[in-house]
Each structure stands twice: as structure tokens, then as C-alpha cells.
MARFIBA-68147 format. One record per residue (C-alpha): residue number from 1; x, z negated, y negated. Coordinates in Angstrom, 2 decimals. Layout:
N
(pase NUM,(X,Z,Y))
...
END
This chain:
533
(pase 1,(-13.66,-200.61,-34.39))
(pase 2,(-16.99,-198.86,-33.70))
(pase 3,(-15.55,-195.50,-34.97))
(pase 4,(-12.72,-195.93,-32.40))
(pase 5,(-15.32,-196.65,-29.75))
(pase 6,(-17.51,-193.62,-30.73))
(pase 7,(-14.35,-191.23,-30.32))
(pase 8,(-13.32,-192.70,-27.08))
(pase 9,(-16.74,-192.21,-25.83))
(pase 10,(-17.12,-188.86,-27.19))
(pase 11,(-13.73,-187.83,-25.63))
(pase 12,(-14.90,-189.31,-22.32))
(pase 13,(-18.08,-187.13,-22.43))
(pase 14,(-15.94,-184.03,-23.11))
(pase 15,(-13.86,-184.94,-19.99))
(pase 16,(-17.03,-185.39,-17.98))
(pase 17,(-18.31,-182.10,-18.85))
(pase 18,(-15.21,-180.26,-18.31))
(pase 19,(-14.39,-181.73,-14.96))
(pase 20,(-18.06,-180.74,-13.72))
(pase 21,(-17.37,-177.24,-15.09))
(pase 22,(-13.95,-177.14,-13.03))
(pase 23,(-15.71,-178.38,-10.20))
(pase 24,(-18.62,-175.84,-10.38))
(pase 25,(-16.06,-173.07,-10.86))
(pase 26,(-14.10,-174.16,-7.70))
(pase 27,(-17.30,-174.53,-5.66))
(pase 28,(-18.59,-171.03,-7.07))
(pase 29,(-15.43,-169.32,-6.28))
(pase 30,(-12.12,-170.64,-4.63))
(pase 31,(-10.66,-167.36,-3.31))
(pase 32,(-9.92,-163.93,-4.59))
(pase 33,(-11.29,-162.31,-1.40))
(pase 34,(-14.71,-163.06,0.13))
(pase 35,(-17.13,-161.94,2.79))
(pase 36,(-20.58,-160.76,1.32))
(pase 37,(-23.89,-160.24,2.65))
(pase 38,(-27.40,-159.51,1.44))
(pase 39,(-30.80,-161.24,1.73))
(pase 40,(-34.05,-159.78,0.56))
(pase 41,(-36.17,-162.29,2.33))
(pase 42,(-36.48,-165.29,4.50))
(pase 43,(-37.07,-163.22,7.64))
(pase 44,(-33.23,-162.43,7.96))
(pase 45,(-32.29,-166.00,6.91))
(pase 46,(-31.42,-166.98,10.47))
(pase 47,(-29.11,-164.01,10.75))
(pase 48,(-27.26,-164.87,7.66))
(pase 49,(-26.78,-168.43,9.02))
(pase 50,(-25.37,-167.11,12.17))
(pase 51,(-23.04,-164.72,10.60))
(pase 52,(-21.76,-167.41,8.55))
(pase 53,(-21.15,-169.67,11.43))
(pase 54,(-19.41,-166.77,13.26))
(pase 55,(-17.16,-166.05,10.45))
(pase 56,(-16.21,-169.87,10.04))
(pase 57,(-15.40,-169.93,13.90))
(pase 58,(-12.81,-167.28,13.45))
(pase 59,(-10.74,-169.83,11.19))
(pase 60,(-11.43,-168.13,8.06))
(pase 61,(-11.44,-170.01,4.73))
(pase 62,(-12.41,-167.21,2.39))
(pase 63,(-15.68,-167.36,0.39))
(pase 64,(-18.89,-166.42,1.88))
(pase 65,(-21.07,-164.97,-0.61))
(pase 66,(-24.88,-164.28,-0.19))
(pase 67,(-26.71,-162.16,-2.70))
(pase 68,(-30.22,-163.05,-2.71))
(pase 69,(-33.27,-161.72,-4.27))
(pase 70,(-36.34,-163.30,-5.83))
(pase 71,(-38.06,-162.90,-2.47))
(pase 72,(-36.01,-165.51,-1.01))
(pase 73,(-37.38,-169.21,-0.89))
(pase 74,(-35.87,-171.91,-2.50))
(pase 75,(-35.80,-173.75,0.79))
(pase 76,(-33.51,-170.95,2.11))
(pase 77,(-31.37,-171.01,-0.70))
(pase 78,(-30.63,-174.70,-0.15))
(pase 79,(-30.14,-174.18,3.32))
(pase 80,(-27.61,-171.30,2.96))
(pase 81,(-25.72,-173.58,0.37))
(pase 82,(-25.66,-176.52,2.91))
(pase 83,(-24.10,-173.95,5.63))
(pase 84,(-21.21,-173.29,2.90))
(pase 85,(-22.42,-170.03,1.44))
(pase 86,(-21.99,-169.36,-2.30))
(pase 87,(-25.77,-168.23,-3.26))
(pase 88,(-25.85,-165.74,-6.14))
(pase 89,(-29.28,-164.61,-7.19))
(pase 90,(-29.70,-160.95,-8.21))
(pase 91,(-32.31,-158.46,-9.30))
(pase 92,(-33.33,-155.76,-7.01))
(pase 93,(-32.38,-151.87,-7.77))
(pase 94,(-35.40,-149.61,-7.15))
(pase 95,(-34.96,-146.97,-4.61))
(pase 96,(-35.18,-143.59,-6.57))
(pase 97,(-36.13,-141.60,-3.42))
(pase 98,(-39.84,-140.94,-3.13))
(pase 99,(-39.42,-139.75,0.70))
(pase 100,(-38.03,-142.95,2.50))
(pase 101,(-39.38,-145.68,4.95))
(pase 102,(-41.13,-148.50,3.38))
(pase 103,(-38.43,-150.92,4.52))
(pase 104,(-35.86,-149.04,2.44))
(pase 105,(-37.49,-150.07,-0.95))
(pase 106,(-34.77,-152.25,-2.14))
(pase 107,(-31.90,-151.17,-0.33))
(pase 108,(-30.11,-149.59,-3.17))
(pase 109,(-29.49,-153.40,-4.42))
(pase 110,(-26.40,-152.93,-1.82))
(pase 111,(-24.53,-151.02,-4.47))
(pase 112,(-24.03,-154.04,-6.53))
(pase 113,(-21.59,-155.36,-4.12))
(pase 114,(-19.29,-152.76,-5.73))
(pase 115,(-19.61,-154.64,-8.90))
(pase 116,(-18.41,-158.10,-7.65))
(pase 117,(-15.26,-157.68,-9.86))
(pase 118,(-14.47,-161.39,-9.72))
(pase 119,(-13.08,-160.62,-6.26))
(pase 120,(-10.08,-158.43,-5.69))
(pase 121,(-11.45,-157.10,-2.22))
(pase 122,(-14.72,-157.98,-0.48))
(pase 123,(-15.74,-157.30,3.30))
(pase 124,(-19.71,-156.67,3.32))
(pase 125,(-21.52,-157.40,6.41))
(pase 126,(-25.25,-156.82,7.07))
(pase 127,(-27.17,-159.95,8.08))
(pase 128,(-27.60,-158.36,11.56))
(pase 129,(-23.92,-158.47,12.40))
(pase 130,(-21.83,-161.08,14.03))
(pase 131,(-18.08,-161.69,13.98))
(pase 132,(-16.68,-162.17,17.27))
(pase 133,(-13.06,-162.25,16.41))
(pase 134,(-10.97,-162.55,13.23))
(pase 135,(-11.26,-159.64,10.66))
(pase 136,(-8.92,-161.10,8.01))
(pase 137,(-6.75,-158.02,8.43))
(pase 138,(-9.68,-155.91,6.87))
(pase 139,(-8.59,-157.34,3.49))
(pase 140,(-5.60,-154.84,3.78))
(pase 141,(-7.73,-151.96,4.10))
(pase 142,(-8.14,-149.42,1.29))
(pase 143,(-10.26,-149.37,-1.52))
(pase 144,(-13.32,-148.15,0.43))
(pase 145,(-13.36,-148.56,4.46))
(pase 146,(-16.38,-148.07,6.85))
(pase 147,(-16.50,-146.48,10.21))
(pase 148,(-18.39,-143.42,11.45))
(pase 149,(-21.70,-143.38,13.31))
(pase 150,(-23.86,-140.39,14.27))
(pase 151,(-21.26,-137.61,14.12))
(pase 152,(-19.63,-137.61,10.85))
(pase 153,(-21.94,-140.21,8.91))
(pase 154,(-20.36,-143.38,7.50))
(pase 155,(-22.37,-146.60,8.54))
(pase 156,(-22.82,-149.12,5.46))
(pase 157,(-23.54,-152.14,8.06))
(pase 158,(-19.67,-153.15,7.61))
(pase 159,(-17.77,-152.05,4.58))
(pase 160,(-14.38,-153.10,2.86))
(pase 161,(-14.96,-152.55,-0.87))
(pase 162,(-12.44,-153.09,-3.79))
(pase 163,(-14.98,-153.87,-6.62))
(pase 164,(-14.62,-151.84,-9.77))
(pase 165,(-16.86,-151.66,-12.67))
(pase 166,(-15.88,-148.18,-13.10))
(pase 167,(-17.01,-146.93,-9.91))
(pase 168,(-20.31,-149.14,-10.00))
(pase 169,(-21.33,-147.49,-13.37))
(pase 170,(-20.60,-143.90,-12.05))
(pase 171,(-22.57,-144.75,-8.85))
(pase 172,(-25.52,-145.62,-11.12))
(pase 173,(-25.42,-142.61,-13.09))
(pase 174,(-25.59,-140.53,-9.81))
(pase 175,(-28.34,-142.49,-7.84))
(pase 176,(-30.85,-140.04,-9.06))
(pase 177,(-28.99,-136.94,-8.58))
(pase 178,(-27.14,-137.55,-5.17))
(pase 179,(-29.28,-136.76,-2.15))
(pase 180,(-29.62,-139.33,0.67))
(pase 181,(-30.25,-138.20,4.30))
(pase 182,(-31.81,-141.73,5.15))
(pase 183,(-33.72,-142.23,1.94))
(pase 184,(-31.53,-145.50,1.43))
(pase 185,(-28.09,-146.79,0.51))
(pase 186,(-26.22,-145.16,3.38))
(pase 187,(-27.42,-141.69,2.91))
(pase 188,(-26.35,-142.16,-0.80))
(pase 189,(-22.92,-143.42,0.00))
(pase 190,(-22.34,-140.62,2.36))
(pase 191,(-23.06,-138.17,-0.59))
(pase 192,(-20.90,-140.20,-2.77))
(pase 193,(-17.92,-140.26,-0.50))
(pase 194,(-18.35,-136.72,0.50))
(pase 195,(-14.88,-136.50,2.01))
(pase 196,(-14.98,-139.69,4.05))
(pase 197,(-14.99,-137.93,7.28))
(pase 198,(-11.59,-136.68,6.72))
(pase 199,(-10.09,-139.98,5.64))
(pase 200,(-7.30,-141.48,7.79))
(pase 201,(-8.09,-144.20,10.28))
(pase 202,(-7.00,-147.61,9.10))
(pase 203,(-4.31,-148.94,11.45))
(pase 204,(-4.33,-152.97,10.96))
(pase 205,(-1.30,-153.57,13.53))
(pase 206,(1.33,-151.85,11.28))
(pase 207,(3.92,-154.38,10.23))
(pase 208,(2.78,-156.56,7.58))
(pase 209,(5.53,-155.50,5.05))
(pase 210,(4.23,-151.79,5.43))
(pase 211,(1.00,-152.60,4.77))
(pase 212,(1.74,-154.61,1.61))
(pase 213,(4.26,-151.81,0.48))
(pase 214,(2.11,-148.81,0.84))
(pase 215,(-0.08,-147.13,-1.69))
(pase 216,(-3.79,-148.52,-1.26))
(pase 217,(-5.76,-145.41,-0.07))
(pase 218,(-8.77,-144.54,-1.77))
(pase 219,(-10.78,-144.28,1.47))
(pase 220,(-10.00,-145.34,5.10))
(pase 221,(-12.02,-145.14,8.25))
(pase 222,(-12.56,-148.16,10.48))
(pase 223,(-12.28,-148.41,14.19))
(pase 224,(-15.48,-148.86,16.09))
(pase 225,(-14.06,-152.27,16.91))
(pase 226,(-15.12,-153.47,13.55))
(pase 227,(-18.76,-152.17,13.91))
(pase 228,(-19.75,-151.87,17.29))
(pase 229,(-23.22,-150.39,17.38))
(pase 230,(-25.41,-152.19,20.00))
(pase 231,(-27.51,-148.95,20.05))
(pase 232,(-24.35,-147.10,21.72))
(pase 233,(-24.25,-150.10,24.19))
(pase 234,(-27.67,-149.27,25.10))
(pase 235,(-27.12,-146.02,26.18))
(pase 236,(-24.09,-146.50,28.35))
(pase 237,(-24.40,-150.22,29.37))
(pase 238,(-20.94,-150.79,28.07))
(pase 239,(-18.94,-150.72,25.11))
(pase 240,(-17.29,-147.55,24.14))
(pase 241,(-14.14,-149.63,23.42))
(pase 242,(-12.19,-152.45,24.83))
(pase 243,(-14.61,-155.55,24.93))
(pase 244,(-11.89,-158.18,24.60))
(pase 245,(-10.76,-156.40,21.33))
(pase 246,(-14.27,-156.44,19.77))
(pase 247,(-14.33,-157.61,16.16))
(pase 248,(-17.93,-157.03,14.84))
(pase 249,(-21.11,-156.54,16.76))
(pase 250,(-23.87,-154.77,14.85))
(pase 251,(-27.63,-155.17,16.12))
(pase 252,(-28.91,-151.84,14.58))
(pase 253,(-32.06,-151.52,16.61))
(pase 254,(-35.25,-152.16,14.38))
(pase 255,(-37.51,-154.10,16.81))
(pase 256,(-34.45,-155.71,18.68))
(pase 257,(-33.13,-157.84,16.22))
(pase 258,(-31.22,-160.71,17.83))
(pase 259,(-33.25,-163.45,16.22))
(pase 260,(-36.50,-162.19,18.08))
(pase 261,(-37.13,-164.07,21.21))
(pase 262,(-37.96,-161.12,23.45))
(pase 263,(-34.90,-159.29,22.54))
(pase 264,(-32.63,-161.76,24.67))
(pase 265,(-34.63,-160.55,27.66))
(pase 266,(-33.73,-156.97,27.14))
(pase 267,(-30.36,-156.64,25.52))
(pase 268,(-27.30,-158.37,27.20))
(pase 269,(-25.18,-158.37,24.19))
(pase 270,(-27.57,-160.68,22.43))
(pase 271,(-26.31,-163.32,24.39))
(pase 272,(-23.17,-163.38,22.00))
(pase 273,(-25.30,-164.02,19.22))
(pase 274,(-27.56,-166.71,20.70))
(pase 275,(-24.37,-168.53,21.99))
(pase 276,(-23.27,-168.84,18.15))
(pase 277,(-26.81,-169.84,17.21))
(pase 278,(-27.30,-172.93,19.34))
(pase 279,(-24.05,-174.18,17.73))
(pase 280,(-25.45,-174.07,14.22))
(pase 281,(-25.22,-177.57,12.53))
(pase 282,(-28.12,-179.41,11.23))
(pase 283,(-27.33,-178.57,7.57))
(pase 284,(-30.70,-179.83,6.66))
(pase 285,(-33.06,-182.14,8.80))
(pase 286,(-34.46,-180.31,11.62))
(pase 287,(-32.35,-177.04,11.28))
(pase 288,(-29.74,-177.65,14.12))
(pase 289,(-29.41,-174.78,16.78))
(pase 290,(-31.09,-172.45,14.18))
(pase 291,(-34.47,-174.21,14.48))
(pase 292,(-37.20,-174.03,11.69))
(pase 293,(-38.79,-177.36,11.23))
(pase 294,(-42.20,-175.63,10.44))
(pase 295,(-41.90,-173.59,13.62))
(pase 296,(-41.14,-176.74,15.64))
(pase 297,(-44.37,-178.27,14.83))
(pase 298,(-46.30,-174.99,15.48))
(pase 299,(-44.38,-174.53,18.70))
(pase 300,(-45.54,-178.01,20.05))
(pase 301,(-49.01,-177.33,18.98))
(pase 302,(-49.11,-173.96,20.67))
(pase 303,(-47.65,-175.62,23.97))
(pase 304,(-50.15,-178.34,24.23))
(pase 305,(-53.37,-176.35,23.31))
(pase 306,(-53.33,-174.30,26.67))
(pase 307,(-52.47,-177.34,28.76))
(pase 308,(-55.28,-179.29,27.13))
(pase 309,(-58.02,-176.33,27.60))
(pase 310,(-56.73,-176.28,31.40))
(pase 311,(-57.41,-180.08,31.96))
(pase 312,(-60.78,-179.88,29.90))
(pase 313,(-61.63,-176.96,32.24))
(pase 314,(-60.86,-178.67,35.42))
(pase 315,(-62.55,-181.75,34.33))
(pase 316,(-65.79,-179.91,33.17))
(pase 317,(-66.02,-177.62,36.29))
(pase 318,(-64.81,-179.79,39.02))
(pase 319,(-64.17,-183.72,38.34))
(pase 320,(-67.49,-184.51,36.78))
(pase 321,(-69.33,-184.92,39.97))
(pase 322,(-66.49,-185.18,42.46))
(pase 323,(-63.04,-186.63,42.81))
(pase 324,(-59.96,-184.78,43.15))
(pase 325,(-59.63,-186.32,46.58))
(pase 326,(-63.06,-185.07,47.51))
(pase 327,(-61.94,-181.43,46.49))
(pase 328,(-58.68,-181.67,48.30))
(pase 329,(-60.60,-182.80,51.54))
(pase 330,(-63.12,-179.91,51.10))
(pase 331,(-60.34,-177.52,50.80))
(pase 332,(-58.69,-178.97,53.95))
(pase 333,(-62.03,-178.38,56.00))
(pase 334,(-62.28,-174.91,54.79))
(pase 335,(-58.87,-173.96,55.80))
(pase 336,(-59.52,-175.33,59.17))
(pase 337,(-62.86,-173.55,59.35))
(pase 338,(-61.34,-170.05,58.89))
(pase 339,(-59.58,-169.67,55.65))
(pase 340,(-59.86,-170.67,52.07))
(pase 341,(-61.33,-167.34,51.10))
(pase 342,(-64.25,-167.48,53.50))
(pase 343,(-66.20,-169.32,50.85))
(pase 344,(-65.64,-166.69,48.29))
(pase 345,(-68.06,-164.07,50.14))
(pase 346,(-71.62,-164.28,49.92))
(pase 347,(-72.84,-166.02,53.21))
(pase 348,(-75.01,-163.54,55.28))
(pase 349,(-77.76,-166.06,55.70))
(pase 350,(-78.05,-166.79,51.98))
(pase 351,(-80.24,-163.51,50.98))
(pase 352,(-82.39,-161.92,53.42))
(pase 353,(-81.31,-158.53,54.75))
(pase 354,(-84.18,-156.82,52.77))
(pase 355,(-83.17,-158.64,49.51))
(pase 356,(-79.43,-157.71,49.55))
(pase 357,(-78.80,-157.20,45.48))
(pase 358,(-78.05,-153.61,44.70))
(pase 359,(-74.82,-153.88,42.73))
(pase 360,(-74.69,-151.02,40.02))
(pase 361,(-72.02,-148.56,41.04))
(pase 362,(-70.51,-148.49,37.56))
(pase 363,(-69.96,-152.26,37.51))
(pase 364,(-66.56,-151.99,39.14))
(pase 365,(-65.33,-149.35,36.82))
(pase 366,(-66.46,-151.32,33.78))
(pase 367,(-65.10,-154.44,34.74))
(pase 368,(-61.51,-152.90,35.19))
(pase 369,(-61.55,-151.48,31.54))
(pase 370,(-62.57,-154.73,30.25))
(pase 371,(-59.98,-156.46,32.21))
(pase 372,(-57.34,-154.20,31.00))
(pase 373,(-58.75,-154.35,27.19))
(pase 374,(-58.69,-158.18,27.72))
(pase 375,(-54.85,-157.94,28.80))
(pase 376,(-54.02,-155.81,25.70))
(pase 377,(-55.90,-157.90,23.32))
(pase 378,(-54.28,-161.02,24.84))
(pase 379,(-50.73,-159.65,24.74))
(pase 380,(-51.24,-158.45,20.99))
(pase 381,(-52.58,-161.92,19.93))
(pase 382,(-50.00,-163.82,21.57))
(pase 383,(-47.21,-161.67,19.96))
(pase 384,(-48.89,-162.51,16.56))
(pase 385,(-49.24,-166.23,16.82))
(pase 386,(-46.00,-167.02,18.54))
(pase 387,(-43.02,-167.43,16.07))
(pase 388,(-40.51,-164.58,16.45))
(pase 389,(-37.32,-166.69,15.91))
(pase 390,(-38.02,-169.32,18.75))
(pase 391,(-35.39,-169.83,21.41))
(pase 392,(-35.74,-167.16,24.28))
(pase 393,(-37.06,-169.40,26.82))
(pase 394,(-39.76,-171.13,24.47))
(pase 395,(-40.96,-167.75,23.36))
(pase 396,(-41.29,-166.68,27.01))
(pase 397,(-43.18,-169.73,28.06))
(pase 398,(-45.50,-169.72,25.30))
(pase 399,(-46.27,-165.95,25.74))
(pase 400,(-47.13,-166.54,29.33))
(pase 401,(-49.40,-169.52,28.17))
(pase 402,(-51.11,-167.99,25.62))
(pase 403,(-51.63,-164.49,27.22))
(pase 404,(-53.31,-166.15,30.39))
(pase 405,(-55.28,-168.48,28.46))
(pase 406,(-56.71,-165.71,26.39))
(pase 407,(-57.23,-163.26,29.13))
(pase 408,(-59.16,-166.08,31.11))
(pase 409,(-61.33,-166.90,28.15))
(pase 410,(-62.00,-163.29,27.49))
(pase 411,(-62.49,-162.02,31.18))
(pase 412,(-64.17,-165.32,32.16))
(pase 413,(-66.96,-164.83,29.54))
(pase 414,(-67.30,-161.37,30.69))
(pase 415,(-67.91,-162.54,34.24))
(pase 416,(-70.40,-165.16,33.17))
(pase 417,(-72.38,-162.44,31.42))
(pase 418,(-72.29,-160.42,34.71))
(pase 419,(-73.43,-163.52,36.61))
(pase 420,(-76.30,-163.85,34.10))
(pase 421,(-76.97,-160.14,34.83))
(pase 422,(-77.34,-160.76,38.39))
(pase 423,(-79.79,-163.63,37.69))
(pase 424,(-81.92,-161.29,35.41))
(pase 425,(-82.06,-158.64,38.08))
(pase 426,(-83.22,-161.19,40.78))
(pase 427,(-85.81,-162.53,38.39))
(pase 428,(-87.20,-159.11,37.81))
(pase 429,(-87.46,-158.31,41.40))
(pase 430,(-89.40,-161.62,42.13))
(pase 431,(-89.32,-161.14,45.94))
(pase 432,(-87.13,-164.06,46.94))
(pase 433,(-89.06,-165.71,49.99))
(pase 434,(-87.50,-167.24,52.92))
(pase 435,(-88.60,-169.65,55.77))
(pase 436,(-88.34,-173.36,55.24))
(pase 437,(-85.27,-173.69,57.40))
(pase 438,(-83.42,-171.09,55.37))
(pase 439,(-84.78,-172.86,52.18))
(pase 440,(-83.48,-176.26,53.43))
(pase 441,(-80.11,-174.50,54.35))
(pase 442,(-79.82,-173.04,51.06))
(pase 443,(-80.84,-175.86,49.17))
(pase 444,(-77.91,-178.00,50.56))
(pase 445,(-75.60,-175.13,49.71))
(pase 446,(-76.94,-174.91,46.32))
(pase 447,(-76.60,-178.57,45.88))
(pase 448,(-72.78,-178.14,46.76))
(pase 449,(-72.54,-175.55,44.11))
(pase 450,(-74.44,-177.45,41.41))
(pase 451,(-71.67,-180.39,42.14))
(pase 452,(-68.80,-178.15,41.94))
(pase 453,(-68.37,-174.60,40.17))
(pase 454,(-64.72,-174.39,41.09))
(pase 455,(-64.36,-171.04,42.88))
(pase 456,(-61.28,-171.02,45.24))
(pase 457,(-61.04,-167.22,45.45))
(pase 458,(-61.19,-166.98,41.63))
(pase 459,(-58.16,-169.48,41.56))
(pase 460,(-56.25,-167.48,43.99))
(pase 461,(-56.80,-164.27,42.12))
(pase 462,(-55.54,-166.01,38.77))
(pase 463,(-52.58,-167.50,40.69))
(pase 464,(-51.71,-163.96,42.12))
(pase 465,(-51.75,-162.34,38.69))
(pase 466,(-49.68,-165.16,37.31))
(pase 467,(-47.21,-164.81,40.02))
(pase 468,(-47.02,-160.99,39.54))
(pase 469,(-46.67,-161.59,35.74))
(pase 470,(-43.83,-163.66,36.05))
(pase 471,(-42.23,-161.59,38.85))
(pase 472,(-42.31,-158.11,36.85))
(pase 473,(-40.06,-159.20,34.07))
(pase 474,(-37.84,-161.37,36.12))
(pase 475,(-36.82,-158.46,38.60))
(pase 476,(-33.89,-157.23,36.52))
(pase 477,(-32.52,-160.78,36.46))
(pase 478,(-33.06,-161.01,40.09))
(pase 479,(-31.29,-157.77,40.87))
(pase 480,(-28.32,-158.48,38.33))
(pase 481,(-29.47,-155.23,36.22))
(pase 482,(-28.15,-155.28,32.52))
(pase 483,(-28.87,-151.79,31.63))
(pase 484,(-31.66,-151.54,29.34))
(pase 485,(-33.45,-148.48,30.60))
(pase 486,(-33.03,-149.74,34.17))
(pase 487,(-34.47,-153.01,33.33))
(pase 488,(-37.43,-151.22,31.38))
(pase 489,(-37.84,-149.11,34.58))
(pase 490,(-37.99,-152.03,36.89))
(pase 491,(-40.21,-153.86,34.58))
(pase 492,(-42.69,-150.93,34.72))
(pase 493,(-42.67,-150.78,38.49))
(pase 494,(-43.36,-154.60,38.51))
(pase 495,(-46.22,-153.83,35.93))
(pase 496,(-47.72,-151.12,37.87))
(pase 497,(-48.00,-153.35,40.85))
(pase 498,(-49.48,-156.04,38.75))
(pase 499,(-52.10,-153.75,37.28))
(pase 500,(-53.03,-152.44,40.93))
(pase 501,(-53.75,-156.34,41.68))
(pase 502,(-55.55,-156.68,38.55))
(pase 503,(-57.80,-153.75,39.17))
(pase 504,(-58.66,-154.97,42.74))
(pase 505,(-59.39,-158.49,41.49))
(pase 506,(-61.43,-157.41,38.25))
(pase 507,(-63.65,-155.34,40.67))
(pase 508,(-64.24,-157.80,43.18))
(pase 509,(-64.47,-160.74,40.88))
(pase 510,(-67.13,-158.93,38.78))
(pase 511,(-69.01,-157.90,42.12))
(pase 512,(-68.90,-161.70,43.28))
(pase 513,(-70.38,-162.84,39.96))
(pase 514,(-73.19,-160.27,39.94))
(pase 515,(-74.19,-161.26,43.75))
(pase 516,(-73.83,-165.16,42.95))
(pase 517,(-76.22,-164.50,39.98))
(pase 518,(-78.62,-162.67,42.21))
(pase 519,(-78.40,-165.43,44.66))
(pase 520,(-78.82,-168.24,42.34))
(pase 521,(-81.69,-167.08,40.37))
(pase 522,(-83.47,-170.16,40.61))
(pase 523,(-80.71,-172.60,40.09))
(pase 524,(-79.78,-173.98,36.77))
(pase 525,(-76.13,-173.53,36.14))
(pase 526,(-74.78,-174.91,32.91))
(pase 527,(-72.17,-172.91,31.14))
(pase 528,(-68.84,-174.20,32.13))
(pase 529,(-65.45,-173.48,30.22))
(pase 530,(-63.98,-172.95,33.72))
(pase 531,(-62.44,-169.39,32.98))
(pase 532,(-62.96,-167.20,36.16))
(pase 533,(-65.75,-169.31,38.05))
END
């Protein structure tokens, strides 16, 4: 009896193993044709996710295979599997070319697609492409299909390949001998398929029986519909083919990848990519809409810090000795007395005519240079700390927040040094004397300044810069301009206006800081974090 139970148990165990093997086989490969892409690192992970979503949106049920290298994290592997990709780990092929861009160090790995012999036909798509209309008809194409770019050069971003162990071995034997004009896989393939430019054009609209009965060509050229280069759109501000018939958009511009938040504000075709991105399912917690859980925590932190600094700054400089109502009432009386900026100038009665401070002639020029340097540093640091793959509006808002926060911190510190410089010059002069009336009058004003260090003029300069900084990049949208070069041109015009205003503001704020320092030489003023006061 025990022997029978043991046999049944052993038989059940074998059935369990075999069923798991079958399920695994089905899960790893369910069709004879597949879509394939490559992923070298997590930077292009979002691109692969959007590509997969776009393929499924066309109704395709064919396998989606992503070849991943060791540089891809386990989290990325799990996320891609959850999205429906079949993840296959591969080792990288070294690039034999000594003269090549650094980013091309592993691109020869793409040749491994030619060795995926478990599939009869594969359609390879770069991670920076998106499918906008069904491309199932590509599986009827020849043994090797691609489209021409840059005169008579084939582009390896979209290819139809009939895998062959023989072809792959032949390629491996020639990687060190055939030249590559790009220093990468695309240049090698152009050398390997030397007669590709003379290949016939693939015609997918032929009757199905004709496509099935014909002899499969060795090479066929694809229409631009299957690999619409966004760089060509940028030049003409329109597609060179019927936009309604587009099948695949290829975002080829290096610094303008569709997942970088700033690209949406420059290139109109990125809207297509973003529309697919926002519909990504939450395959893993916090990944819906193409979000990254780690970036989301950082975004919240980056959003709150400038606001917190602003609140603390306003409290330390304005509300420690006065209420908000008192400041509003004071502002109202100043407006009635002749304008809010009247207080920004140094009163004539403050310093006697023979004791007017001599402002250094070079102060204005130095201040302008310091202001421009602060702007460049602020822009650079903001681009570094803001995650690249956040949503376009999120990236733009954080860019404004941090650029102005860093600018005010830097230039505000410079103005404080100029203020201290003015005090030092006044103390060296040592000739500040006035009658008792003037002293009493000035002590009252000095008491007011000790109570509040908020400078209305500085606030207005800051608001003016903020307004122009928002207006400059918004001009193309306001006028409905979509062409990249026209957009950039209009932004440059707005930027020049902003720079002119900043030149004026930097010069005047520095002179006023020096003058106030000279005026308040005997007044103790604690260091405030109010940026421009």
C-alpha cells in the first residue's frame, strides 16, 4: 500500500513539474513572431514601457521581447514583466571601433536580434520609438527590411528581421573588418547590406494572397511611414508623409528624448508620446502614468522646500515685529503718498549733501556680471536636481521654483555683502554729523527699518523678473507657434528682454544696497534670509 502511495506521489510530482515547465514555456514564448527592443540601463525604461503600451494599443497579441543587459536593475526587470514584456537577459557585445561616441560602447549588441532563431520573424524597434498605428503587416516583409535616412543610409531604429544563425555567425566574423561610418551598429549594417539602397520598396497594400505566394525577398526598403524621424519634422514643422497614415514615430534627437520633461515644451510630436504615457497601467505600486515611486518622493520634497524657505524668509524679515495687517496698511499709505517705489530711493534728508556716498563706478558692472553668473548657476543646478522623467508641467514648475530660489539666495547674499561694504566705507569716513532734528527724524526712520527689512522695490524687481521668465517660454504657445526654430527664436527674444530687465535691476539693487549700508552705518542689522532685502 505504501509502495502504491509512493508511486502516485511520484507521478503527481512529475505532472506538477511538467505543467510548470509547459506554463513557463507558454509564458516565455506564445507566438512565432515578436516585437523586440533593447534596454541597456534604467534610463530608457520608461521608453520601453511606453513602446509596449503603444503596441498593445494597436490590438497586437504577438510576443513583446526586451533584451536586457546587466546594467538594468531587478526592479526594472520586474516592472517590464508586469507590463507584459518577455525579459531575456543577454551579455553585451563589445564595440570593435576605436573611434566612436562613448554612448556607442555596447550598441553592437543589437546584432544579437539576428540570432533570435526561436522566432520566424521579428520586428525590432528602438526604445525611443512609438507605434501610432498597427504595423502587423511588417511581418510579411522580406528577410531584412529597414528604411533609408540621410541620403542612402539605412536606419537601424526600425527593422524587420528573419533570424538566422548562419547570418549571425557571418556578421560576427566581419565585425572587425567591415567599416562603420557611425562607429556603431548602424554603420556596420550599412556595410554588411551594401546593396540595400537598391532594394525594392515594400508594398504592404498588395493582396494577401500575393504577399503569401511571392518569394521572400532578401532585402526590402520600408516607407518613411514606418520610421518617421522627428528630426525631419523639426526642419519642416510637418511630416513629409500623410500624418494620418503614420505608423511609427522615431524620436532620434539626442538631447530631446520624449521622456525628458523639457522636450514637450519644444517639440509638438512629443504630445503623441505623452498621451500614451499617461495611460500606462499601475503594473507595480506607484508606476501608473509612467511615474517612478522614488522620483515622486523627491518631487514632493523639491516642491515644498522653496515654499518653506519663502514662508520662513517672510516671517523672519517682515512678521517678527509687525503683523501682516500692519504691512498692508503701510503699503496702502505709501501708495497714497505717491507710489510704492518712493521708499526705495534714499531720502534726501537722510544724508547731508556733503556726505553723499560715493558709489564705486565699477559696482554696477560687477553686479550685472554676478547676476548673470548666478542665473547660469541656478539654471544648471536646477536641471541637475530635478528628475528628468517627471511630467512636463511638474518639471516646468520645479524649474521655476528652484531657479528663482537659488538665484535669490546667491544674488541676495551678494547684495548683503554690498550693504556691508557701504557700512564699512561710511565708518571709514567717520564724518557723519547732523543736527538734533535730523537725528530725531532719522532715528524714527531707522526704527522703522529695524522693525521691517522688507524692501518693496526689491520685491517688485523680483516679481518683474518672475513675470518675464514665465512670459519668455510661454510666447510660442501664446502665438500658437509649433515650429522648433521659431519657438526657440521667440524664446530668445523674450530672454533678451528678461536679460535687459535683469541688467537694470541688478545695477540699481546693488547701488541701493551700498547706499543703504552707508546710510545705516551706526544701525545694527541682523542678517536676514530675505533674499533681496
